[in-house]
HTML snippet that shows the backbone in 3Dmol.js (N, CA, C, O; Angstrom):
<script src="https://3Dmol.org/build/3Dmol-min.js"></script>
<div id="view" style="width:600px;height:400px;position:relative"></div>
<script>
const pdb = `
ATOM      1  N   MET A   1      60.668 136.335 104.636  1.00  0.00           N
ATOM      2  CA  MET A   1      60.134 136.728 105.913  1.00  0.00           C
ATOM      3  C   MET A   1      59.226 137.937 105.690  1.00  0.00           C
ATOM      4  O   MET A   1      59.579 138.861 104.957  1.00  0.00           O
ATOM      5  N   TYR A   2      58.079 137.921 106.314  1.00  0.00           N
ATOM      6  CA  TYR A   2      57.196 139.070 106.191  1.00  0.00           C
ATOM      7  C   TYR A   2      57.015 139.722 107.553  1.00  0.00           C
ATOM      8  O   TYR A   2      57.333 139.124 108.581  1.00  0.00           O
ATOM      9  N   ASN A   3      56.508 140.940 107.558  1.00  0.00           N
ATOM     10  CA  ASN A   3      56.267 141.668 108.797  1.00  0.00           C
ATOM     11  C   ASN A   3      54.784 141.724 109.094  1.00  0.00           C
ATOM     12  O   ASN A   3      53.958 141.851 108.191  1.00  0.00           O
ATOM     13  N   TYR A   4      54.460 141.628 110.369  1.00  0.00           N
ATOM     14  CA  TYR A   4      53.089 141.834 110.823  1.00  0.00           C
ATOM     15  C   TYR A   4      53.007 143.301 111.184  1.00  0.00           C
ATOM     16  O   TYR A   4      53.697 143.764 112.093  1.00  0.00           O
ATOM     17  N   ASP A   5      52.165 144.032 110.473  1.00  0.00           N
ATOM     18  CA  ASP A   5      52.112 145.476 110.691  1.00  0.00           C
ATOM     19  C   ASP A   5      50.684 146.001 110.756  1.00  0.00           C
ATOM     20  O   ASP A   5      50.390 147.098 110.282  1.00  0.00           O
ATOM     21  N   ARG A   6      49.813 145.214 111.340  1.00  0.00           N
ATOM     22  CA  ARG A   6      48.426 145.651 111.474  1.00  0.00           C
ATOM     23  C   ARG A   6      48.273 146.505 112.733  1.00  0.00           C
ATOM     24  O   ARG A   6      48.942 146.265 113.738  1.00  0.00           O
ATOM     25  N   PRO A   7      47.400 147.487 112.671  1.00  0.00           N
ATOM     26  CA  PRO A   7      47.226 148.352 113.842  1.00  0.00           C
ATOM     27  C   PRO A   7      46.522 147.631 114.993  1.00  0.00           C
ATOM     28  O   PRO A   7      45.667 146.769 114.789  1.00  0.00           O
ATOM     29  N   SER A   8      46.914 148.018 116.203  1.00  0.00           N
ATOM     30  CA  SER A   8      46.232 147.511 117.395  1.00  0.00           C
ATOM     31  C   SER A   8      44.903 148.247 117.549  1.00  0.00           C
ATOM     32  O   SER A   8      44.558 149.095 116.726  1.00  0.00           O
ATOM     33  N   TRP A   9      44.171 147.923 118.592  1.00  0.00           N
ATOM     34  CA  TRP A   9      42.877 148.582 118.800  1.00  0.00           C
ATOM     35  C   TRP A   9      43.041 150.078 119.040  1.00  0.00           C
ATOM     36  O   TRP A   9      42.093 150.839 118.844  1.00  0.00           O
ATOM     37  N   THR A  10      44.241 150.518 119.466  1.00  0.00           N
ATOM     38  CA  THR A  10      44.489 151.946 119.675  1.00  0.00           C
ATOM     39  C   THR A  10      44.957 152.637 118.398  1.00  0.00           C
ATOM     40  O   THR A  10      45.087 153.861 118.355  1.00  0.00           O
ATOM     41  N   GLY A  11      45.206 151.844 117.362  1.00  0.00           N
ATOM     42  CA  GLY A  11      45.696 152.397 116.112  1.00  0.00           C
ATOM     43  C   GLY A  11      47.208 152.335 115.964  1.00  0.00           C
ATOM     44  O   GLY A  11      47.736 152.630 114.892  1.00  0.00           O
ATOM     45  N   LEU A  12      47.909 151.956 117.023  1.00  0.00           N
ATOM     46  CA  LEU A  12      49.363 151.857 116.969  1.00  0.00           C
ATOM     47  C   LEU A  12      49.784 150.728 116.035  1.00  0.00           C
ATOM     48  O   LEU A  12      49.275 149.611 116.116  1.00  0.00           O
ATOM     49  N   VAL A  13      50.712 151.040 115.162  1.00  0.00           N
ATOM     50  CA  VAL A  13      51.291 150.025 114.283  1.00  0.00           C
ATOM     51  C   VAL A  13      52.724 149.804 114.751  1.00  0.00           C
ATOM     52  O   VAL A  13      53.536 150.729 114.770  1.00  0.00           O
ATOM     53  N   TYR A  14      53.018 148.573 115.126  1.00  0.00           N
ATOM     54  CA  TYR A  14      54.354 148.211 115.597  1.00  0.00           C
ATOM     55  C   TYR A  14      54.814 147.032 114.761  1.00  0.00           C
ATOM     56  O   TYR A  14      54.567 145.881 115.122  1.00  0.00           O
ATOM     57  N   PRO A  15      55.489 147.309 113.634  1.00  0.00           N
ATOM     58  CA  PRO A  15      55.896 146.220 112.742  1.00  0.00           C
ATOM     59  C   PRO A  15      56.761 145.181 113.462  1.00  0.00           C
ATOM     60  O   PRO A  15      57.730 145.521 114.140  1.00  0.00           O
ATOM     61  N   THR A  16      56.396 143.932 113.302  1.00  0.00           N
ATOM     62  CA  THR A  16      57.096 142.824 113.934  1.00  0.00           C
ATOM     63  C   THR A  16      57.376 141.754 112.898  1.00  0.00           C
ATOM     64  O   THR A  16      56.504 141.390 112.110  1.00  0.00           O
ATOM     65  N   GLU A  17      58.600 141.255 112.907  1.00  0.00           N
ATOM     66  CA  GLU A  17      58.980 140.190 111.988  1.00  0.00           C
ATOM     67  C   GLU A  17      58.193 138.920 112.329  1.00  0.00           C
ATOM     68  O   GLU A  17      58.187 138.487 113.481  1.00  0.00           O
ATOM     69  N   CYS A  18      57.543 138.333 111.351  1.00  0.00           N
ATOM     70  CA  CYS A  18      56.783 137.096 111.561  1.00  0.00           C
ATOM     71  C   CYS A  18      57.723 135.911 111.415  1.00  0.00           C
ATOM     72  O   CYS A  18      57.906 135.360 110.330  1.00  0.00           O
ATOM     73  N   TYR A  19      58.303 135.546 112.526  1.00  0.00           N
ATOM     74  CA  TYR A  19      59.270 134.459 112.553  1.00  0.00           C
ATOM     75  C   TYR A  19      58.871 133.522 113.677  1.00  0.00           C
ATOM     76  O   TYR A  19      58.824 133.933 114.836  1.00  0.00           O
ATOM     77  N   PHE A  20      58.586 132.284 113.356  1.00  0.00           N
ATOM     78  CA  PHE A  20      58.118 131.304 114.326  1.00  0.00           C
ATOM     79  C   PHE A  20      59.043 130.083 114.284  1.00  0.00           C
ATOM     80  O   PHE A  20      58.710 129.078 113.656  1.00  0.00           O
ATOM     81  N   PRO A  21      60.208 130.166 114.951  1.00  0.00           N
ATOM     82  CA  PRO A  21      61.172 129.077 114.865  1.00  0.00           C
ATOM     83  C   PRO A  21      60.671 127.808 115.554  1.00  0.00           C
ATOM     84  O   PRO A  21      60.065 127.866 116.624  1.00  0.00           O
ATOM     85  N   THR A  22      60.928 126.690 114.937  1.00  0.00           N
ATOM     86  CA  THR A  22      60.590 125.423 115.579  1.00  0.00           C
ATOM     87  C   THR A  22      61.619 125.147 116.665  1.00  0.00           C
ATOM     88  O   THR A  22      62.728 125.679 116.637  1.00  0.00           O
ATOM     89  N   TRP A  23      61.244 124.325 117.603  1.00  0.00           N
ATOM     90  CA  TRP A  23      62.147 124.018 118.703  1.00  0.00           C
ATOM     91  C   TRP A  23      61.762 122.679 119.308  1.00  0.00           C
ATOM     92  O   TRP A  23      60.645 122.192 119.133  1.00  0.00           O
ATOM     93  N   LYS A  24      62.702 122.106 120.015  1.00  0.00           N
ATOM     94  CA  LYS A  24      62.467 120.802 120.633  1.00  0.00           C
ATOM     95  C   LYS A  24      63.346 120.678 121.871  1.00  0.00           C
ATOM     96  O   LYS A  24      64.525 121.030 121.843  1.00  0.00           O
ATOM     97  N   VAL A  25      62.767 120.179 122.951  1.00  0.00           N
ATOM     98  CA  VAL A  25      63.528 119.842 124.147  1.00  0.00           C
ATOM     99  C   VAL A  25      63.607 118.318 124.158  1.00  0.00           C
ATOM    100  O   VAL A  25      62.580 117.642 124.211  1.00  0.00           O
ATOM    101  N   GLU A  26      64.809 117.784 124.110  1.00  0.00           N
ATOM    102  CA  GLU A  26      64.987 116.332 124.051  1.00  0.00           C
ATOM    103  C   GLU A  26      64.435 115.660 125.303  1.00  0.00           C
ATOM    104  O   GLU A  26      64.472 116.233 126.392  1.00  0.00           O
ATOM    105  N   GLU A  27      63.926 114.446 125.143  1.00  0.00           N
ATOM    106  CA  GLU A  27      63.320 113.718 126.259  1.00  0.00           C
ATOM    107  C   GLU A  27      64.311 113.457 127.390  1.00  0.00           C
ATOM    108  O   GLU A  27      63.906 113.326 128.545  1.00  0.00           O
ATOM    109  N   ASN A  28      65.605 113.378 127.072  1.00  0.00           N
ATOM    110  CA  ASN A  28      66.598 113.128 128.121  1.00  0.00           C
ATOM    111  C   ASN A  28      67.149 114.418 128.734  1.00  0.00           C
ATOM    112  O   ASN A  28      68.064 114.357 129.555  1.00  0.00           O
ATOM    113  N   HIS A  29      66.617 115.577 128.357  1.00  0.00           N
ATOM    114  CA  HIS A  29      67.032 116.862 128.926  1.00  0.00           C
ATOM    115  C   HIS A  29      66.691 116.871 130.416  1.00  0.00           C
ATOM    116  O   HIS A  29      65.648 116.355 130.818  1.00  0.00           O
ATOM    117  N   PHE A  30      67.568 117.457 131.235  1.00  0.00           N
ATOM    118  CA  PHE A  30      67.351 117.416 132.686  1.00  0.00           C
ATOM    119  C   PHE A  30      66.014 118.036 133.093  1.00  0.00           C
ATOM    120  O   PHE A  30      65.411 117.597 134.072  1.00  0.00           O
ATOM    121  N   THR A  31      65.540 119.047 132.362  1.00  0.00           N
ATOM    122  CA  THR A  31      64.254 119.665 132.687  1.00  0.00           C
ATOM    123  C   THR A  31      63.112 118.682 132.478  1.00  0.00           C
ATOM    124  O   THR A  31      62.213 118.590 133.313  1.00  0.00           O
ATOM    125  N   VAL A  32      63.140 117.955 131.382  1.00  0.00           N
ATOM    126  CA  VAL A  32      62.091 116.965 131.103  1.00  0.00           C
ATOM    127  C   VAL A  32      62.144 115.852 132.146  1.00  0.00           C
ATOM    128  O   VAL A  32      61.107 115.421 132.651  1.00  0.00           O
ATOM    129  N   ARG A  33      63.336 115.391 132.465  1.00  0.00           N
ATOM    130  CA  ARG A  33      63.466 114.323 133.471  1.00  0.00           C
ATOM    131  C   ARG A  33      62.967 114.789 134.834  1.00  0.00           C
ATOM    132  O   ARG A  33      62.248 114.056 135.513  1.00  0.00           O
ATOM    133  N   ALA A  34      63.340 115.996 135.240  1.00  0.00           N
ATOM    134  CA  ALA A  34      62.926 116.515 136.547  1.00  0.00           C
ATOM    135  C   ALA A  34      61.408 116.676 136.627  1.00  0.00           C
ATOM    136  O   ALA A  34      60.791 116.308 137.627  1.00  0.00           O
ATOM    137  N   LEU A  35      60.817 117.221 135.579  1.00  0.00           N
ATOM    138  CA  LEU A  35      59.367 117.421 135.600  1.00  0.00           C
ATOM    139  C   LEU A  35      58.617 116.105 135.468  1.00  0.00           C
ATOM    140  O   LEU A  35      57.530 115.958 136.027  1.00  0.00           O
ATOM    141  N   SER A  36      59.174 115.151 134.743  1.00  0.00           N
ATOM    142  CA  SER A  36      58.559 113.825 134.656  1.00  0.00           C
ATOM    143  C   SER A  36      58.569 113.150 136.024  1.00  0.00           C
ATOM    144  O   SER A  36      57.584 112.527 136.421  1.00  0.00           O
ATOM    145  N   ASN A  37      59.683 113.274 136.744  1.00  0.00           N
ATOM    146  CA  ASN A  37      59.765 112.710 138.092  1.00  0.00           C
ATOM    147  C   ASN A  37      58.783 113.386 139.038  1.00  0.00           C
ATOM    148  O   ASN A  37      58.150 112.719 139.856  1.00  0.00           O
ATOM    149  N   ALA A  38      58.654 114.700 138.933  1.00  0.00           N
ATOM    150  CA  ALA A  38      57.700 115.430 139.774  1.00  0.00           C
ATOM    151  C   ALA A  38      56.273 114.989 139.469  1.00  0.00           C
ATOM    152  O   ALA A  38      55.477 114.788 140.386  1.00  0.00           O
ATOM    153  N   TYR A  39      55.949 114.839 138.197  1.00  0.00           N
ATOM    154  CA  TYR A  39      54.615 114.387 137.790  1.00  0.00           C
ATOM    155  C   TYR A  39      54.325 113.015 138.387  1.00  0.00           C
ATOM    156  O   TYR A  39      53.257 112.779 138.953  1.00  0.00           O
ATOM    157  N   GLU A  40      55.290 112.121 138.249  1.00  0.00           N
ATOM    158  CA  GLU A  40      55.095 110.762 138.757  1.00  0.00           C
ATOM    159  C   GLU A  40      54.916 110.772 140.275  1.00  0.00           C
ATOM    160  O   GLU A  40      54.116 110.003 140.809  1.00  0.00           O
ATOM    161  N   GLY A  41      55.648 111.630 140.965  1.00  0.00           N
ATOM    162  CA  GLY A  41      55.492 111.751 142.411  1.00  0.00           C
ATOM    163  C   GLY A  41      54.126 112.275 142.813  1.00  0.00           C
ATOM    164  O   GLY A  41      53.571 111.858 143.829  1.00  0.00           O
ATOM    165  N   LEU A  42      53.583 113.186 142.021  1.00  0.00           N
ATOM    166  CA  LEU A  42      52.268 113.766 142.324  1.00  0.00           C
ATOM    167  C   LEU A  42      51.110 112.859 141.941  1.00  0.00           C
ATOM    168  O   LEU A  42      50.153 112.711 142.701  1.00  0.00           O
ATOM    169  N   PHE A  43      51.196 112.255 140.767  1.00  0.00           N
ATOM    170  CA  PHE A  43      50.054 111.528 140.218  1.00  0.00           C
ATOM    171  C   PHE A  43      50.197 110.011 140.267  1.00  0.00           C
ATOM    172  O   PHE A  43      49.255 109.292 139.935  1.00  0.00           O
ATOM    173  N   GLY A  44      51.374 109.514 140.680  1.00  0.00           N
ATOM    174  CA  GLY A  44      51.571 108.082 140.815  1.00  0.00           C
ATOM    175  C   GLY A  44      51.645 107.311 139.514  1.00  0.00           C
ATOM    176  O   GLY A  44      51.467 106.093 139.497  1.00  0.00           O
ATOM    177  N   LYS A  45      51.904 108.007 138.434  1.00  0.00           N
ATOM    178  CA  LYS A  45      52.050 107.342 137.135  1.00  0.00           C
ATOM    179  C   LYS A  45      52.983 108.176 136.272  1.00  0.00           C
ATOM    180  O   LYS A  45      53.151 109.376 136.493  1.00  0.00           O
ATOM    181  N   ALA A  46      53.581 107.531 135.297  1.00  0.00           N
ATOM    182  CA  ALA A  46      54.494 108.238 134.389  1.00  0.00           C
ATOM    183  C   ALA A  46      53.697 109.156 133.461  1.00  0.00           C
ATOM    184  O   ALA A  46      52.603 108.794 133.025  1.00  0.00           O
ATOM    185  N   PRO A  47      54.232 110.334 133.157  1.00  0.00           N
ATOM    186  CA  PRO A  47      53.539 111.225 132.234  1.00  0.00           C
ATOM    187  C   PRO A  47      53.710 110.770 130.787  1.00  0.00           C
ATOM    188  O   PRO A  47      54.607 109.989 130.471  1.00  0.00           O
ATOM    189  N   VAL A  48      52.854 111.261 129.932  1.00  0.00           N
ATOM    190  CA  VAL A  48      53.040 111.092 128.491  1.00  0.00           C
ATOM    191  C   VAL A  48      53.960 112.225 128.056  1.00  0.00           C
ATOM    192  O   VAL A  48      53.612 113.396 128.203  1.00  0.00           O
ATOM    193  N   VAL A  49      55.112 111.892 127.531  1.00  0.00           N
ATOM    194  CA  VAL A  49      56.047 112.904 127.036  1.00  0.00           C
ATOM    195  C   VAL A  49      55.913 112.904 125.522  1.00  0.00           C
ATOM    196  O   VAL A  49      56.224 111.916 124.857  1.00  0.00           O
ATOM    197  N   ASP A  50      55.446 114.023 124.990  1.00  0.00           N
ATOM    198  CA  ASP A  50      55.143 114.110 123.562  1.00  0.00           C
ATOM    199  C   ASP A  50      55.407 115.529 123.105  1.00  0.00           C
ATOM    200  O   ASP A  50      56.177 116.250 123.739  1.00  0.00           O
ATOM    201  N   LYS A  51      54.788 115.936 122.027  1.00  0.00           N
ATOM    202  CA  LYS A  51      54.983 117.272 121.464  1.00  0.00           C
ATOM    203  C   LYS A  51      53.649 117.995 121.353  1.00  0.00           C
ATOM    204  O   LYS A  51      52.589 117.372 121.281  1.00  0.00           O
ATOM    205  N   TRP A  52      53.722 119.314 121.342  1.00  0.00           N
ATOM    206  CA  TRP A  52      52.540 120.107 121.006  1.00  0.00           C
ATOM    207  C   TRP A  52      52.440 120.117 119.484  1.00  0.00           C
ATOM    208  O   TRP A  52      53.461 120.119 118.796  1.00  0.00           O
ATOM    209  N   THR A  53      51.241 120.122 118.965  1.00  0.00           N
ATOM    210  CA  THR A  53      51.054 120.207 117.511  1.00  0.00           C
ATOM    211  C   THR A  53      50.408 121.532 117.140  1.00  0.00           C
ATOM    212  O   THR A  53      49.716 121.644 116.128  1.00  0.00           O
ATOM    213  N   PHE A  54      50.646 122.531 117.978  1.00  0.00           N
ATOM    214  CA  PHE A  54      50.126 123.877 117.732  1.00  0.00           C
ATOM    215  C   PHE A  54      51.163 124.864 118.252  1.00  0.00           C
ATOM    216  O   PHE A  54      52.127 124.467 118.906  1.00  0.00           O
ATOM    217  N   SER A  55      50.971 126.124 117.969  1.00  0.00           N
ATOM    218  CA  SER A  55      51.950 127.126 118.370  1.00  0.00           C
ATOM    219  C   SER A  55      51.689 127.625 119.789  1.00  0.00           C
ATOM    220  O   SER A  55      50.545 127.702 120.238  1.00  0.00           O
ATOM    221  N   THR A  56      52.771 127.960 120.482  1.00  0.00           N
ATOM    222  CA  THR A  56      52.711 128.556 121.813  1.00  0.00           C
ATOM    223  C   THR A  56      53.740 129.679 121.870  1.00  0.00           C
ATOM    224  O   THR A  56      54.433 129.941 120.887  1.00  0.00           O
ATOM    225  N   ASN A  57      53.839 130.337 123.011  1.00  0.00           N
ATOM    226  CA  ASN A  57      54.884 131.348 123.194  1.00  0.00           C
ATOM    227  C   ASN A  57      56.275 130.731 123.221  1.00  0.00           C
ATOM    228  O   ASN A  57      57.280 131.443 123.238  1.00  0.00           O
ATOM    229  N   GLY A  58      56.327 129.397 123.224  1.00  0.00           N
ATOM    230  CA  GLY A  58      57.612 128.710 123.174  1.00  0.00           C
ATOM    231  C   GLY A  58      58.422 129.063 121.940  1.00  0.00           C
ATOM    232  O   GLY A  58      59.647 128.940 121.957  1.00  0.00           O
ATOM    233  N   VAL A  59      57.767 129.501 120.865  1.00  0.00           N
ATOM    234  CA  VAL A  59      58.524 129.881 119.664  1.00  0.00           C
ATOM    235  C   VAL A  59      59.463 131.034 119.968  1.00  0.00           C
ATOM    236  O   VAL A  59      60.525 131.147 119.357  1.00  0.00           O
ATOM    237  N   SER A  60      59.082 131.888 120.905  1.00  0.00           N
ATOM    238  CA  SER A  60      59.964 132.979 121.306  1.00  0.00           C
ATOM    239  C   SER A  60      60.889 132.546 122.432  1.00  0.00           C
ATOM    240  O   SER A  60      62.103 132.739 122.355  1.00  0.00           O
ATOM    241  N   ILE A  61      60.310 131.955 123.491  1.00  0.00           N
ATOM    242  CA  ILE A  61      61.086 131.614 124.681  1.00  0.00           C
ATOM    243  C   ILE A  61      62.180 130.597 124.364  1.00  0.00           C
ATOM    244  O   ILE A  61      63.343 130.815 124.701  1.00  0.00           O
ATOM    245  N   MET A  62      61.819 129.500 123.725  1.00  0.00           N
ATOM    246  CA  MET A  62      62.806 128.461 123.396  1.00  0.00           C
ATOM    247  C   MET A  62      63.386 128.666 122.002  1.00  0.00           C
ATOM    248  O   MET A  62      64.599 128.591 121.808  1.00  0.00           O
ATOM    249  N   GLY A  63      62.507 128.926 121.029  1.00  0.00           N
ATOM    250  CA  GLY A  63      62.953 129.042 119.645  1.00  0.00           C
ATOM    251  C   GLY A  63      63.929 130.170 119.406  1.00  0.00           C
ATOM    252  O   GLY A  63      64.887 130.011 118.649  1.00  0.00           O
ATOM    253  N   ARG A  64      63.703 131.302 120.036  1.00  0.00           N
ATOM    254  CA  ARG A  64      64.593 132.452 119.844  1.00  0.00           C
ATOM    255  C   ARG A  64      65.647 132.580 120.931  1.00  0.00           C
ATOM    256  O   ARG A  64      66.791 132.943 120.658  1.00  0.00           O
ATOM    257  N   HIS A  65      65.253 132.276 122.178  1.00  0.00           N
ATOM    258  CA  HIS A  65      66.134 132.577 123.307  1.00  0.00           C
ATOM    259  C   HIS A  65      66.771 131.351 123.957  1.00  0.00           C
ATOM    260  O   HIS A  65      67.624 131.493 124.833  1.00  0.00           O
ATOM    261  N   GLY A  66      66.368 130.147 123.541  1.00  0.00           N
ATOM    262  CA  GLY A  66      67.003 128.932 124.040  1.00  0.00           C
ATOM    263  C   GLY A  66      66.665 128.561 125.475  1.00  0.00           C
ATOM    264  O   GLY A  66      67.366 127.752 126.082  1.00  0.00           O
ATOM    265  N   ILE A  67      65.599 129.140 126.029  1.00  0.00           N
ATOM    266  CA  ILE A  67      65.170 128.810 127.389  1.00  0.00           C
ATOM    267  C   ILE A  67      64.203 127.636 127.291  1.00  0.00           C
ATOM    268  O   ILE A  67      63.178 127.755 126.619  1.00  0.00           O
ATOM    269  N   PRO A  68      64.490 126.506 127.937  1.00  0.00           N
ATOM    270  CA  PRO A  68      63.629 125.326 127.803  1.00  0.00           C
ATOM    271  C   PRO A  68      62.170 125.616 128.160  1.00  0.00           C
ATOM    272  O   PRO A  68      61.876 126.269 129.162  1.00  0.00           O
ATOM    273  N   VAL A  69      61.279 125.123 127.328  1.00  0.00           N
ATOM    274  CA  VAL A  69      59.839 125.288 127.529  1.00  0.00           C
ATOM    275  C   VAL A  69      59.212 123.904 127.599  1.00  0.00           C
ATOM    276  O   VAL A  69      59.438 123.062 126.731  1.00  0.00           O
ATOM    277  N   ILE A  70      58.429 123.683 128.632  1.00  0.00           N
ATOM    278  CA  ILE A  70      57.733 122.419 128.812  1.00  0.00           C
ATOM    279  C   ILE A  70      56.244 122.726 128.897  1.00  0.00           C
ATOM    280  O   ILE A  70      55.820 123.530 129.727  1.00  0.00           O
ATOM    281  N   GLY A  71      55.457 122.094 128.050  1.00  0.00           N
ATOM    282  CA  GLY A  71      54.008 122.240 128.122  1.00  0.00           C
ATOM    283  C   GLY A  71      53.446 121.200 129.076  1.00  0.00           C
ATOM    284  O   GLY A  71      53.962 120.086 129.160  1.00  0.00           O
ATOM    285  N   PHE A  72      52.399 121.555 129.789  1.00  0.00           N
ATOM    286  CA  PHE A  72      51.777 120.610 130.713  1.00  0.00           C
ATOM    287  C   PHE A  72      50.281 120.596 130.476  1.00  0.00           C
ATOM    288  O   PHE A  72      49.634 121.639 130.382  1.00  0.00           O
ATOM    289  N   TRP A  73      49.754 119.401 130.383  1.00  0.00           N
ATOM    290  CA  TRP A  73      48.313 119.217 130.245  1.00  0.00           C
ATOM    291  C   TRP A  73      47.952 117.946 130.973  1.00  0.00           C
ATOM    292  O   TRP A  73      48.593 116.913 130.780  1.00  0.00           O
ATOM    293  N   SER A  74      46.936 118.008 131.802  1.00  0.00           N
ATOM    294  CA  SER A  74      46.504 116.825 132.539  1.00  0.00           C
ATOM    295  C   SER A  74      45.007 116.664 132.363  1.00  0.00           C
ATOM    296  O   SER A  74      44.256 117.640 132.362  1.00  0.00           O
ATOM    297  N   ARG A  75      44.588 115.429 132.214  1.00  0.00           N
ATOM    298  CA  ARG A  75      43.156 115.173 132.048  1.00  0.00           C
ATOM    299  C   ARG A  75      42.455 115.121 133.364  1.00  0.00           C
ATOM    300  O   ARG A  75      41.243 114.914 133.409  1.00  0.00           O
TER     301      ARG A  75
END
`;
const viewer = $3Dmol.createViewer("view");
viewer.addModel(pdb, "pdb");
viewer.setStyle({}, {cartoon: {color: "spectrum"}});
viewer.zoomTo();
viewer.render();
</script>
């Protein structure tokens, strides 16, 4: 594990552990089901339930703290 210790624009250095835990919310999780139902009610079609292939703040929210994170993107 390495630390991120580069100065901010003010010069402050606040060493932070560079840890980016992977995480997954199962498709049958009540949060996914509830939001899928809401999407279908709004848009009249089932959503695509998939994964992000890039990093988000979910690495902290879900990966570290276990709070379910759902990404939303609509065309």
